[in-house]
N, C-alpha and C positions, 0 to 999 in steps of 0.2 A: 504494500500500500504506500510506503514512502516514495517509491518510484512513480506511481500513479499521481500522487500529490505533487511531486516535483515537476512533472510535465503537464499538469492540468488535465489528466485523463480520468474519466469515470469508468470503472469496470462494472459491467452489468451481468448479473446472473439471471438467465432466463428460466422461468418456470414452464414446464411442458407437461402434457398429459401422459400418464402411464397406462391409461385404459385402451387407447386406440392406436396412437402413433409411435409412442416411445416406451415400450415395455420396460419395467424395472427402473425407470428414471427416478432419481431420488428427489429432485427439486420439483415435486408435482403438486404442492399445496402452498398457497400464499403465506399462511401463518408460519409454516416451517421456514420458508425463505426469509421472512422478516426476522426470525430468530437468528438465522445465519448473519444477516446484515447487522443486527444488533451486536452479535459477537465480534464481527470484524470491526465495528465501531469506527468507521471512516466515512467522511462525506464523499469520498472517491469510490465507494462501493455501494451500489444501489441495485435495484431490481428492474428487469425487463418483464413487464406484465403482458403476456400474450393472452388477449381476451378470448380467442378461440380455445386455447388449451385450458384456461381456467374455467371456462363455461363447461367444458367436457368434464373436468375433474370435480368442481365444487359448486358451480352455478353462483347465484347471488352476486353477480359481477358488480353492480352499482354499489351495493353496500360494502363490498370488499374494497373497491377503489376508494370510497370515502374513508374507510377505516385506515387504509395503509398508504394513501397517496404520498405522504412524506418519504416513503422508502422507494418510490417508483421513479425511474429516470427515463423510461422509454416504454412505448406501447406498440403492440402489433394487433392488427385486425384480421379476421377471416370469418366467413359464415359458418354457422353451426345449424344443421349437420353438413358435413361434406367438405369443409374448408374452402368453399367457393366464394362467390361474390357475397357482399354484405347487405343486399337489398331485401325486398319483401318476401322472398322465398325461404328465409331462414328465421330462426327463433329469437334473435337478439335485435333490440331497438338501438342501432348504433347512433342515431341522432341523440337519443337520451343519454347514452354512455358518453359520447363526445361532450355533451353539455356538462355532465358531472365532472369530467376531466378538466374542462376549461374553467369551471367554477372553483376547482381546487387550487387554481393559480398555476397550474402546470404550464411550463414554458419550453419543454423539451420536444423530443421527436415522437411522432405518431405515424407509424408506418403501416401500409396496407400490404399484407403478406398472404393473399389468397391465391387460389388456383382458378383462373377464369375458365368458365365453360365456353365462352364465345370470344368476342373481340376484346382482347386484354386492355387496350387503351380506352375503349368505351367503358368497360367495367371500372377502370381506375378513375376516370372522370366522374362516374356516378358515385363511387366510394368517396371521393374528395367532396362532392356536393353534399352527400348525406352527412359527412362528419364536419363540415364547415359550419360552425355555430358562432 
């Protein structure tokens, strides 16, 4: 962590789901990852909250983001189920999620990491529109 601090780098640990995509992955729950971040105890170590993965593992995405926002440095999106576009065909309200993230004062990166079923650029434009709050 001293090297990260020296160079102004924030290291992010990503939580992934161990149910579907990453069997036996250890960092598969937000509360566990937050305890790791507390143990590291450095402003240069934070979490990458992958909304798709955490919906698969634990649901309750908005409440979790509200509770643990100070530990999160980066977000990923993808539709659930399927890890595809984030529009009306999946179970998450990304406009609502993006609003909660913005309201938390978040100023970092918010990346779309889905697998498009059709025109990838069109899907990306739609995702950006949905999440622009």
